[in-house]
LOBAMI-46806 format. One record per residue (C-alpha): z, y, x. Coordinates in steps of 0.05 Angstrom, whole numbers, plus 5000, padded with zeros to 4 digits. Each point is the difference from the previous one (the first is absolute). Layout:
<finu c3="Z" c2="Y" c1="X"/>
...
//
This chain:
<finu c3="2891" c2="3097" c1="8748"/>
<finu c3="5002" c2="4935" c1="4962"/>
<finu c3="4962" c2="4979" c1="4939"/>
<finu c3="5066" c2="5004" c1="4959"/>
<finu c3="5011" c2="5074" c1="5014"/>
<finu c3="4934" c2="5033" c1="5014"/>
<finu c3="4959" c2="4983" c1="4939"/>
<finu c3="5002" c2="5048" c1="4942"/>
<finu c3="5032" c2="4948" c1="4952"/>
<finu c3="5057" c2="4993" c1="5049"/>
<finu c3="5012" c2="5075" c1="5007"/>
<finu c3="5074" c2="5002" c1="5012"/>
<finu c3="5038" c2="5018" c1="5063"/>
<finu c3="4996" c2="4954" c1="5061"/>
<finu c3="5045" c2="4940" c1="4986"/>
<finu c3="5006" c2="4978" c1="4926"/>
<finu c3="5055" c2="5031" c1="4959"/>
<finu c3="5058" c2="4954" c1="4986"/>
<finu c3="4977" c2="4994" c1="4927"/>
<finu c3="4937" c2="4968" c1="5021"/>
<finu c3="5034" c2="4949" c1="5047"/>
<finu c3="5054" c2="4983" c1="4949"/>
<finu c3="4951" c2="4990" c1="4941"/>
<finu c3="4966" c2="4942" c1="5036"/>
<finu c3="5064" c2="4975" c1="5039"/>
<finu c3="5040" c2="4992" c1="4936"/>
<finu c3="4949" c2="4955" c1="4963"/>
<finu c3="5013" c2="4927" c1="4989"/>
<finu c3="4948" c2="4945" c1="5013"/>
<finu c3="4958" c2="4969" c1="4945"/>
<finu c3="4952" c2="4944" c1="5016"/>
<finu c3="4937" c2="5000" c1="4955"/>
<finu c3="4936" c2="4963" c1="4997"/>
<finu c3="4958" c2="5055" c1="4967"/>
<finu c3="5009" c2="5077" c1="4996"/>
<finu c3="4998" c2="4995" c1="4924"/>
<finu c3="5062" c2="4958" c1="5001"/>
<finu c3="5042" c2="5061" c1="5018"/>
<finu c3="5009" c2="5059" c1="4952"/>
<finu c3="4999" c2="5071" c1="5028"/>
<finu c3="5073" c2="5008" c1="4986"/>
<finu c3="5015" c2="4940" c1="5044"/>
<finu c3="4958" c2="5028" c1="5057"/>
<finu c3="5048" c2="5061" c1="4997"/>
<finu c3="5059" c2="4955" c1="5021"/>
<finu c3="4969" c2="4939" c1="5035"/>
<finu c3="4952" c2="4989" c1="5056"/>
<finu c3="4943" c2="4950" c1="4983"/>
<finu c3="4935" c2="4979" c1="5031"/>
<finu c3="4951" c2="4957" c1="4962"/>
<finu c3="4998" c2="4927" c1="5025"/>
<finu c3="5061" c2="5011" c1="5043"/>
<finu c3="5043" c2="4947" c1="4968"/>
<finu c3="5048" c2="4988" c1="5059"/>
<finu c3="5058" c2="5044" c1="5013"/>
<finu c3="4991" c2="4997" c1="5075"/>
<finu c3="4928" c2="5027" c1="4992"/>
<finu c3="5021" c2="5057" c1="4954"/>
<finu c3="5060" c2="5016" c1="5045"/>
<finu c3="4952" c2="5005" c1="5062"/>
<finu c3="4950" c2="5045" c1="4964"/>
<finu c3="5055" c2="5043" c1="4974"/>
<finu c3="5033" c2="5007" c1="5068"/>
<finu c3="4936" c2="5024" c1="5032"/>
<finu c3="4986" c2="5049" c1="4942"/>
<finu c3="5069" c2="5028" c1="5006"/>
<finu c3="4990" c2="5010" c1="5075"/>
<finu c3="4935" c2="5034" c1="4986"/>
<finu c3="5034" c2="5046" c1="4950"/>
<finu c3="5059" c2="5015" c1="5047"/>
<finu c3="4962" c2="5011" c1="5062"/>
<finu c3="4932" c2="5026" c1="4975"/>
<finu c3="4961" c2="4939" c1="5027"/>
<finu c3="4924" c2="5005" c1="4987"/>
<finu c3="4964" c2="4943" c1="4965"/>
<finu c3="4967" c2="4971" c1="5063"/>
<finu c3="5069" c2="4991" c1="5033"/>
<finu c3="5029" c2="4973" c1="4936"/>
<finu c3="4944" c2="4948" c1="4996"/>
<finu c3="5008" c2="4982" c1="5072"/>
<finu c3="5074" c2="4988" c1="4993"/>
<finu c3="4997" c2="4964" c1="4932"/>
<finu c3="4938" c2="4955" c1="5006"/>
<finu c3="5028" c2="4952" c1="5053"/>
<finu c3="5065" c2="4991" c1="4961"/>
<finu c3="4963" c2="4983" c1="4936"/>
<finu c3="4955" c2="4952" c1="5038"/>
<finu c3="5061" c2="4963" c1="5026"/>
<finu c3="5029" c2="4996" c1="4929"/>
<finu c3="4934" c2="4969" c1="4976"/>
<finu c3="4985" c2="5060" c1="4956"/>
<finu c3="4929" c2="5018" c1="5024"/>
<finu c3="4930" c2="4985" c1="4977"/>
<finu c3="4976" c2="4961" c1="4939"/>
<finu c3="5047" c2="4944" c1="4981"/>
<finu c3="5018" c2="4956" c1="4940"/>
<finu c3="5059" c2="5024" c1="4959"/>
<finu c3="5030" c2="4979" c1="4934"/>
<finu c3="4998" c2="5050" c1="4945"/>
<finu c3="5070" c2="4995" c1="4970"/>
<finu c3="4976" c2="5024" c1="4932"/>
<finu c3="4947" c2="4945" c1="4990"/>
<finu c3="5019" c2="4948" c1="5052"/>
<finu c3="4928" c2="5005" c1="5024"/>
<finu c3="4985" c2="4993" c1="5074"/>
<finu c3="4956" c2="5059" c1="5021"/>
<finu c3="4968" c2="5023" c1="5064"/>
<finu c3="5026" c2="5070" c1="5011"/>
<finu c3="4995" c2="5055" c1="5051"/>
<finu c3="5066" c2="5009" c1="5038"/>
<finu c3="5004" c2="5047" c1="5059"/>
<finu c3="4938" c2="5037" c1="5026"/>
<finu c3="4987" c2="5067" c1="5031"/>
<finu c3="4976" c2="5028" c1="4933"/>
<finu c3="5061" c2="4976" c1="4964"/>
<finu c3="5047" c2="5027" c1="5052"/>
<finu c3="4967" c2="5070" c1="4993"/>
<finu c3="5008" c2="4998" c1="4924"/>
<finu c3="5073" c2="4979" c1="5007"/>
<finu c3="5014" c2="5055" c1="5052"/>
<finu c3="4966" c2="5055" c1="4963"/>
<finu c3="5027" c2="4984" c1="4931"/>
<finu c3="5071" c2="4993" c1="5024"/>
<finu c3="5002" c2="5060" c1="5045"/>
<finu c3="4970" c2="5045" c1="4945"/>
<finu c3="5045" c2="4975" c1="4945"/>
<finu c3="5063" c2="5008" c1="5045"/>
<finu c3="4979" c2="5070" c1="5020"/>
<finu c3="4987" c2="5020" c1="4928"/>
<finu c3="5064" c2="4969" c1="4971"/>
<finu c3="5042" c2="5032" c1="5057"/>
<finu c3="4967" c2="5067" c1="4987"/>
<finu c3="5021" c2="4995" c1="4927"/>
<finu c3="5073" c2="4995" c1="5018"/>
<finu c3="4993" c2="5063" c1="5042"/>
<finu c3="4961" c2="5035" c1="4943"/>
<finu c3="5058" c2="4986" c1="4952"/>
<finu c3="5050" c2="5026" c1="5051"/>
<finu c3="4962" c2="5066" c1="5012"/>
<finu c3="4969" c2="5015" c1="4933"/>
<finu c3="5043" c2="5063" c1="4986"/>
<finu c3="4968" c2="5033" c1="5059"/>
<finu c3="4932" c2="4967" c1="4993"/>
<finu c3="4991" c2="4983" c1="4926"/>
<finu c3="4926" c2="4986" c1="4998"/>
<finu c3="4953" c2="4945" c1="5026"/>
<finu c3="4926" c2="5006" c1="5013"/>
<finu c3="4955" c2="4938" c1="4997"/>
<finu c3="4953" c2="4993" c1="5062"/>
<finu c3="4947" c2="4949" c1="5015"/>
<finu c3="5001" c2="4970" c1="5069"/>
<finu c3="4948" c2="4997" c1="5057"/>
<finu c3="4958" c2="4944" c1="4972"/>
<finu c3="4923" c2="5007" c1="5003"/>
<finu c3="4996" c2="4982" c1="4928"/>
<finu c3="5050" c2="5014" c1="4944"/>
<finu c3="5012" c2="4967" c1="4931"/>
<finu c3="4975" c2="5051" c1="4949"/>
<finu c3="5067" c2="4996" c1="4963"/>
<finu c3="5038" c2="5016" c1="5061"/>
<finu c3="4953" c2="5057" c1="5023"/>
<finu c3="5006" c2="5032" c1="4932"/>
<finu c3="5075" c2="5009" c1="5012"/>
<finu c3="4992" c2="5033" c1="5070"/>
<finu c3="5039" c2="5064" c1="4999"/>
<finu c3="5038" c2="4986" c1="4935"/>
<finu c3="5067" c2="5037" c1="5000"/>
<finu c3="5056" c2="4977" c1="4956"/>
<finu c3="5078" c2="5003" c1="5000"/>
<finu c3="5034" c2="4945" c1="5040"/>
<finu c3="5032" c2="4973" c1="4937"/>
<finu c3="4935" c2="4999" c1="4959"/>
<finu c3="4993" c2="4928" c1="4971"/>
<finu c3="4930" c2="4999" c1="5031"/>
<finu c3="5030" c2="4982" c1="5066"/>
<finu c3="5035" c2="4940" c1="4971"/>
<finu c3="4931" c2="4968" c1="4997"/>
<finu c3="4950" c2="5041" c1="5042"/>
<finu c3="5043" c2="5003" c1="5063"/>
<finu c3="4958" c2="4976" c1="5058"/>
<finu c3="4986" c2="4950" c1="5029"/>
<finu c3="4958" c2="4982" c1="4939"/>
<finu c3="4960" c2="4940" c1="5022"/>
<finu c3="4976" c2="4956" c1="5058"/>
<finu c3="4976" c2="5043" c1="5055"/>
<finu c3="5020" c2="5064" c1="4964"/>
<finu c3="5018" c2="5055" c1="5049"/>
<finu c3="5019" c2="5052" c1="4948"/>
<finu c3="5067" c2="5036" c1="5010"/>
<finu c3="5042" c2="5057" c1="4974"/>
<finu c3="5028" c2="5064" c1="5030"/>
<finu c3="5064" c2="5033" c1="4977"/>
<finu c3="4995" c2="5075" c1="4992"/>
<finu c3="5037" c2="5062" c1="4978"/>
<finu c3="4993" c2="5032" c1="4930"/>
<finu c3="4965" c2="5058" c1="5035"/>
<finu c3="4948" c2="4956" c1="5032"/>
<finu c3="4992" c2="4960" c1="4936"/>
<finu c3="4985" c2="5064" c1="4963"/>
<finu c3="4950" c2="5023" c1="5053"/>
<finu c3="4963" c2="4934" c1="4995"/>
<finu c3="5007" c2="4996" c1="4923"/>
<finu c3="5049" c2="4957" c1="4963"/>
<finu c3="4963" c2="4950" c1="4957"/>
<finu c3="5016" c2="4965" c1="4935"/>
<finu c3="5023" c2="4928" c1="4999"/>
<finu c3="4937" c2="4961" c1="4988"/>
<finu c3="4994" c2="4942" c1="4948"/>
<finu c3="5002" c2="4932" c1="5032"/>
<finu c3="4947" c2="4955" c1="4971"/>
<finu c3="5017" c2="4926" c1="5003"/>
<finu c3="4959" c2="4936" c1="5005"/>
<finu c3="5016" c2="4927" c1="4989"/>
<finu c3="5005" c2="4956" c1="5059"/>
<finu c3="5005" c2="4924" c1="4994"/>
<finu c3="5046" c2="4964" c1="5050"/>
<finu c3="4967" c2="4933" c1="5013"/>
<finu c3="5064" c2="4973" c1="5031"/>
<finu c3="5046" c2="5014" c1="4941"/>
<finu c3="4950" c2="5004" c1="4942"/>
<finu c3="5030" c2="5070" c1="4982"/>
<finu c3="4963" c2="5061" c1="4983"/>
<finu c3="5030" c2="5064" c1="5027"/>
<finu c3="4983" c2="5072" c1="4993"/>
<finu c3="4981" c2="5035" c1="5065"/>
<finu c3="4979" c2="5073" c1="5008"/>
<finu c3="4925" c2="5010" c1="5009"/>
<finu c3="4986" c2="5014" c1="5073"/>
<finu c3="5061" c2="4964" c1="5028"/>
<finu c3="4994" c2="4929" c1="5027"/>
<finu c3="5043" c2="4948" c1="4966"/>
<finu c3="5064" c2="4990" c1="5039"/>
<finu c3="5002" c2="5074" c1="5022"/>
<finu c3="5015" c2="5031" c1="4932"/>
<finu c3="5074" c2="5018" c1="5014"/>
<finu c3="5037" c2="5049" c1="5044"/>
<finu c3="5041" c2="4954" c1="5043"/>
<finu c3="5043" c2="5055" c1="5027"/>
<finu c3="5019" c2="5023" c1="4929"/>
<finu c3="5012" c2="4928" c1="4981"/>
<finu c3="5049" c2="4990" c1="5058"/>
<finu c3="5035" c2="5066" c1="4987"/>
<finu c3="5010" c2="4981" c1="4925"/>
<finu c3="5030" c2="4934" c1="5022"/>
<finu c3="5046" c2="5037" c1="5048"/>
<finu c3="5022" c2="5045" c1="4943"/>
<finu c3="5016" c2="4939" c1="4959"/>
<finu c3="5042" c2="4972" c1="5057"/>
<finu c3="5038" c2="5064" c1="5004"/>
<finu c3="5015" c2="4995" c1="4928"/>
<finu c3="5019" c2="4928" c1="5007"/>
<finu c3="4947" c2="4975" c1="4953"/>
<finu c3="4972" c2="4946" c1="5044"/>
<finu c3="5051" c2="4945" c1="4989"/>
<finu c3="4950" c2="4959" c1="4959"/>
<finu c3="4937" c2="5023" c1="5036"/>
<finu c3="4953" c2="4958" c1="5042"/>
<finu c3="5040" c2="4985" c1="5063"/>
<finu c3="4941" c2="5021" c1="5042"/>
<finu c3="4997" c2="5068" c1="4966"/>
<finu c3="5077" c2="5008" c1="5006"/>
<finu c3="4999" c2="4983" c1="5074"/>
<finu c3="4945" c2="5051" c1="5017"/>
<finu c3="5035" c2="5052" c1="4958"/>
<finu c3="5064" c2="4989" c1="5041"/>
<finu c3="4962" c2="5001" c1="5068"/>
<finu c3="4965" c2="5064" c1="4980"/>
<finu c3="5065" c2="5031" c1="4980"/>
<finu c3="5034" c2="4979" c1="5065"/>
<finu c3="4943" c2="5033" c1="5039"/>
<finu c3="4999" c2="5064" c1="4958"/>
<finu c3="5016" c2="5070" c1="5025"/>
<finu c3="5061" c2="5000" c1="4955"/>
<finu c3="5033" c2="4943" c1="5039"/>
<finu c3="4974" c2="5028" c1="5066"/>
<finu c3="5036" c2="5066" c1="4987"/>
<finu c3="5066" c2="4964" c1="4979"/>
<finu c3="4997" c2="4959" c1="5064"/>
<finu c3="4991" c2="5064" c1="5043"/>
<finu c3="5055" c2="5035" c1="4963"/>
<finu c3="4957" c2="5056" c1="4972"/>
<finu c3="5011" c2="4974" c1="4928"/>
<finu c3="5060" c2="4975" c1="4963"/>
<finu c3="5011" c2="4947" c1="4946"/>
<finu c3="4968" c2="4933" c1="4996"/>
<finu c3="4933" c2="4966" c1="4986"/>
<finu c3="4981" c2="4927" c1="4983"/>
<finu c3="4969" c2="4961" c1="5057"/>
<finu c3="5002" c2="4925" c1="4978"/>
<finu c3="5001" c2="4952" c1="4941"/>
<finu c3="5055" c2="4948" c1="5005"/>
<finu c3="4977" c2="4930" c1="4977"/>
<finu c3="5027" c2="4980" c1="4932"/>
<finu c3="5041" c2="4943" c1="5027"/>
<finu c3="5035" c2="5046" c1="5050"/>
<finu c3="5013" c2="5053" c1="4946"/>
<finu c3="5033" c2="4945" c1="4959"/>
<finu c3="5042" c2="4979" c1="5061"/>
<finu c3="5027" c2="5071" c1="5005"/>
<finu c3="5006" c2="5004" c1="4925"/>
<finu c3="4959" c2="5064" c1="5005"/>
<finu c3="4973" c2="5039" c1="4940"/>
<finu c3="4940" c2="5023" c1="5042"/>
<finu c3="4953" c2="4970" c1="5051"/>
<finu c3="4983" c2="5067" c1="5033"/>
<finu c3="5028" c2="5010" c1="5069"/>
<finu c3="5010" c2="5073" c1="5020"/>
<finu c3="5004" c2="5036" c1="5069"/>
<finu c3="5050" c2="5056" c1="5001"/>
<finu c3="5013" c2="5059" c1="5046"/>
<finu c3="5066" c2="4968" c1="5016"/>
<finu c3="4965" c2="4936" c1="5027"/>
<finu c3="4948" c2="5046" c1="5037"/>
<finu c3="5055" c2="5039" c1="5035"/>
<finu c3="5037" c2="4937" c1="5021"/>
<finu c3="4935" c2="4971" c1="5026"/>
<finu c3="4983" c2="5060" c1="5041"/>
<finu c3="5067" c2="4997" c1="5031"/>
<finu c3="5010" c2="4927" c1="5014"/>
<finu c3="4928" c2="4975" c1="5006"/>
<finu c3="4953" c2="5057" c1="5019"/>
<finu c3="4950" c2="4949" c1="5026"/>
<finu c3="4986" c2="4979" c1="4927"/>
<finu c3="4942" c2="5043" c1="4975"/>
<finu c3="4981" c2="5009" c1="4925"/>
<finu c3="4933" c2="4963" c1="5012"/>
<finu c3="5044" c2="4937" c1="4996"/>
<finu c3="5024" c2="5012" c1="4929"/>
<finu c3="4941" c2="4975" c1="4962"/>
<finu c3="5014" c2="4930" c1="5031"/>
<finu c3="5068" c2="4999" c1="4963"/>
<finu c3="4966" c2="4975" c1="4935"/>
<finu c3="4971" c2="4939" c1="5031"/>
<finu c3="5065" c2="4987" c1="5040"/>
<finu c3="5038" c2="4996" c1="4935"/>
<finu c3="4950" c2="4951" c1="4972"/>
<finu c3="4990" c2="4956" c1="5061"/>
<finu c3="5060" c2="5011" c1="5046"/>
<finu c3="5061" c2="4957" c1="5013"/>
<finu c3="5061" c2="5016" c1="4956"/>
<finu c3="5069" c2="4991" c1="5031"/>
<finu c3="5068" c2="4993" c1="4967"/>
<finu c3="5044" c2="5057" c1="5027"/>
<finu c3="5054" c2="4990" c1="4947"/>
<finu c3="4991" c2="5072" c1="4974"/>
<finu c3="4992" c2="5005" c1="4924"/>
<finu c3="4944" c2="5049" c1="4979"/>
<finu c3="4963" c2="4996" c1="5066"/>
<finu c3="4940" c2="4962" c1="5027"/>
<finu c3="4992" c2="4984" c1="5073"/>
<finu c3="4930" c2="4985" c1="5019"/>
<finu c3="4962" c2="4987" c1="5067"/>
<finu c3="4929" c2="4992" c1="5022"/>
<finu c3="4971" c2="4978" c1="5066"/>
<finu c3="4941" c2="5043" c1="5021"/>
<finu c3="4959" c2="5008" c1="5064"/>
<finu c3="5049" c2="5056" c1="5024"/>
<finu c3="5064" c2="4961" c1="4986"/>
<finu c3="5046" c2="4983" c1="4941"/>
<finu c3="5008" c2="5053" c1="4948"/>
<finu c3="5063" c2="5008" c1="4957"/>
<finu c3="5007" c2="5032" c1="4931"/>
<finu c3="5059" c2="5007" c1="4954"/>
<finu c3="4991" c2="5018" c1="4929"/>
<finu c3="5060" c2="5022" c1="4958"/>
<finu c3="5008" c2="5012" c1="4927"/>
<finu c3="5043" c2="5055" c1="4969"/>
<finu c3="5066" c2="4979" c1="4967"/>
<finu c3="4969" c2="5001" c1="4930"/>
<finu c3="4940" c2="4962" c1="5025"/>
<finu c3="4952" c2="5055" c1="4975"/>
<finu c3="4971" c2="5017" c1="5067"/>
<finu c3="4980" c2="4965" c1="5065"/>
<finu c3="4999" c2="5036" c1="5068"/>
<finu c3="4976" c2="4979" c1="5068"/>
<finu c3="5065" c2="5006" c1="5040"/>
<finu c3="4979" c2="4976" c1="5069"/>
<finu c3="4930" c2="4987" c1="5032"/>
<finu c3="4989" c2="4988" c1="5074"/>
<finu c3="4976" c2="4952" c1="5055"/>
<finu c3="5053" c2="4955" c1="5025"/>
<finu c3="5011" c2="4973" c1="5071"/>
<finu c3="4992" c2="4925" c1="5013"/>
<finu c3="5074" c2="4999" c1="5020"/>
<finu c3="5022" c2="5027" c1="4932"/>
<finu c3="4956" c2="4948" c1="4966"/>
<finu c3="5029" c2="4942" c1="5038"/>
<finu c3="5072" c2="5024" c1="4990"/>
<finu c3="4998" c2="5019" c1="4927"/>
<finu c3="4942" c2="4967" c1="4964"/>
<finu c3="5018" c2="4927" c1="5002"/>
<finu c3="4962" c2="4946" c1="4960"/>
<finu c3="5062" c2="4984" c1="4958"/>
<finu c3="4996" c2="5070" c1="4968"/>
<finu c3="4927" c2="4995" c1="4975"/>
<finu c3="4992" c2="5005" c1="4926"/>
<finu c3="4925" c2="5003" c1="5001"/>
<finu c3="4956" c2="4978" c1="5058"/>
<finu c3="4945" c2="5051" c1="5015"/>
<finu c3="4928" c2="4983" c1="5005"/>
//
């Protein structure tokens, strides 16, 4: 067994559930000099490592973490694979780096075995917890209670140990704050249980949450953080992501931070709802992408939300069975960065993107009244098709 699956804090079935994989995969990248430069809500939708200011460094660390999550790779193997890559990128040891906030040149610790262990543990635990929250919400009718449990650490924070065994309903507001992981190195977790088991253990009362003032030296702000929770860990990232996805469903993200909107779109595209529509076990439609504002204007559309329907799913299963639903979350980036072609069809958008496995094609169409947008076609095209049909003279926007 690997470290990812055999420790108590990673007590789910062999092979992480899709919710865990998707939580991390759907994040954007956010360079940062200091951990205090990123708010907890930003951590829920972006991947950041202190002192990792270059995108290629961030991308490299993220790829290895995603591999560790997907394949259950233990820390020693993670470190063995990642360290030489970071050394080649120059992100290792103590080096001088400019603090973008002050302009000061400082000697800072970049990569090290200790830092890699912190990065590994913090990200795997937060991904596991956030993914578990999605499953908790989906199964709460049958398992309506959570019990707080401390982990296998030799020493525990007194505030965490005091909550060991606390049983509360899934929707109690306590879990919006005190949902583990609750600090650096924290191994606390929750277990979802039935009403009967909750009654046998003893259902508690939602405790008061005392707060303390914490000064952020980077921003000069004072924020209120629950006593016992480390600054930066005071939110439930899974709940935050689900709230943003709900806003996406309600089409209330048009004016939101683009990073938040993109993650909400990717989360929805990888949700069980879309999976079932794709498989044909559910009918209707669900949003899967946010059309960039300039493209929405080009279509004269009243909405920017692109939906995936059972009609498109059925057509895709019939004509392109090799295209799996795992590729749907990539549509949002494709619409933002792909190449737009003029196909002389009013109310439709023809987009391509070259990926490692070939050229992908997507067609988005608006309804006659311009009130809805639907993904009409999505598949991987042959090079022959590309050469014959996608000529340079038809390009309206060159992709990145």
